[in-house]
C-alpha positions in Angstrom: -12.3 -98.5 -199.8 -14.8 -96.3 -198.0 -16.6 -97.5 -194.9 -20.4 -97.0 -195.0 -23.0 -97.0 -192.2 -26.7 -96.8 -192.9 -29.4 -95.5 -190.6 -33.0 -94.4 -190.7 -34.9 -97.6 -191.4 -38.0 -98.6 -189.5 -41.7 -99.5 -189.6 -44.0 -97.2 -191.5 -47.6 -97.4 -192.7 -48.4 -97.4 -196.4 -48.3 -93.9 -197.8 -45.8 -92.8 -195.2 -42.2 -91.5 -195.5 -38.8 -92.3 -194.3 -35.4 -90.9 -194.9 -32.4 -93.2 -195.0 -28.9 -91.9 -194.3 -25.5 -93.4 -195.3 -22.4 -92.0 -193.6 -19.1 -92.6 -195.3 -15.5 -92.4 -194.2 -12.7 -91.2 -196.4 -11.5 -87.9 -197.9 -12.6 -88.4 -201.5 -16.3 -88.8 -200.9 -17.3 -86.1 -203.5 -16.0 -88.3 -206.3 -17.8 -91.5 -205.4 -20.7 -92.8 -207.2 -23.2 -93.6 -204.4 -26.1 -95.9 -204.8 -28.9 -97.5 -202.8 -30.0 -101.1 -203.4 -32.6 -103.2 -201.6 -33.2 -106.8 -201.0 -36.5 -108.4 -200.0 -36.6 -111.9 -198.5 -36.1 -114.6 -201.1 -35.3 -112.0 -203.8 -32.1 -110.8 -205.4 -30.6 -107.4 -204.5 -32.0 -104.8 -206.7 -31.0 -101.3 -207.7 -33.0 -98.4 -206.3 -31.1 -95.1 -207.1 -27.6 -93.8 -207.7 -25.9 -90.4 -207.7 -22.8 -89.8 -209.7 -20.5 -87.1 -211.2 -18.6 -86.9 -214.4 -15.8 -85.0 -212.6 -17.2 -81.5 -212.9 -19.0 -81.7 -209.6 -22.3 -81.7 -211.3 -24.3 -84.7 -210.0 -26.6 -86.9 -211.9 -29.2 -89.4 -210.7 -30.7 -92.7 -211.8 -33.8 -94.4 -210.4 -35.4 -97.7 -210.9 -38.8 -97.2 -212.5 -40.8 -98.4 -209.5 -39.6 -95.6 -207.3 -39.5 -92.7 -209.7 -41.5 -89.8 -208.4 -41.5 -91.2 -204.9 -37.9 -91.6 -203.9 -35.1 -89.0 -204.1 -31.4 -89.5 -203.6 -29.2 -86.6 -202.4 -25.8 -86.1 -200.9 -24.0 -83.7 -198.5 -20.4 -83.8 -199.4 -19.3 -81.6 -196.5 -20.6 -84.3 -194.1 -19.8 -87.4 -196.3 -23.4 -88.5 -196.3 -25.9 -89.7 -198.9 -29.6 -89.8 -198.3 -32.6 -91.6 -199.7 -35.9 -89.8 -199.1 -38.7 -92.2 -199.5 -42.3 -90.9 -199.9 -45.6 -92.6 -200.6 -44.2 -95.9 -199.4 -45.9 -99.2 -200.4 -45.8 -102.6 -198.9 -43.7 -103.8 -201.8 -40.9 -101.4 -200.8 -40.3 -103.6 -197.7 -36.7 -104.7 -197.8 -33.3 -104.3 -196.3 -31.8 -101.2 -197.9 -28.1 -101.0 -198.6 -25.8 -98.1 -199.4 -23.0 -98.8 -201.9 -20.0 -96.8 -203.2 -17.4 -96.9 -206.0 -14.8 -94.6 -207.5 -15.1 -96.4 -210.8 -16.6 -94.4 -213.7 -19.7 -96.5 -214.5 -21.9 -96.1 -217.5 -25.5 -97.1 -217.4 -26.6 -99.8 -216.9 -23.5 -100.8 -215.0 -24.5 -98.3 -212.2 -27.5 -100.6 -211.5 -25.4 -103.7 -211.0 -24.4 -104.6 -207.4 -21.1 -106.3 -208.5 -19.8 -103.0 -209.8 -19.6 -101.5 -206.4 -16.7 -101.9 -204.0 -18.0 -100.8 -200.7 -21.2 -101.7 -198.9 -23.0 -100.8 -195.7 -24.5 -103.3 -193.3 -28.1 -102.5 -194.4 -31.1 -101.0 -192.7 -34.5 -102.7 -192.5 -37.5 -100.8 -194.0 -40.9 -102.4 -193.3 -44.1 -100.9 -194.8 -47.2 -102.3 -193.2 -50.4 -101.3 -191.6 
C-alpha cells in the first residue's frame, strides 16, 4: 500500500480558492488511481474527483456533479503528488477532505465508491465561511 499525506486545508470565505495536496510514498505512483473524497459532519463520505490511467499514461478524470467547473484534480508523477484545486468555494463544500489511492483497475461508478480504495490519508479540514 501507498502512504498518503494531505495538506492545504483551511478557512476560506465563500467564493475563495484553496489547493489541496496529497503526497504519496512508493515507486509506482504513476499507475495509481487517485481520488479525493470528503466527509461533512453527520454525513457519509462522498466522492469528489478521481484521476486514473488505462495504462497508456494518458490520464482521465471524473468529478461529482456539484464540483464540476469549480474543482480540478491534477497530478505530478515526478513528485508523487496529486492536487485538488478548488475555486468558487461554497459553504456546502465544508468538510474533511481525504485523498485515496488504489492500483485496481476500476470502472465507473466503482471509482466513486470509498470501499474500492486501499490507501487513505488522514484528511485535511476545509471550512468555507464568512
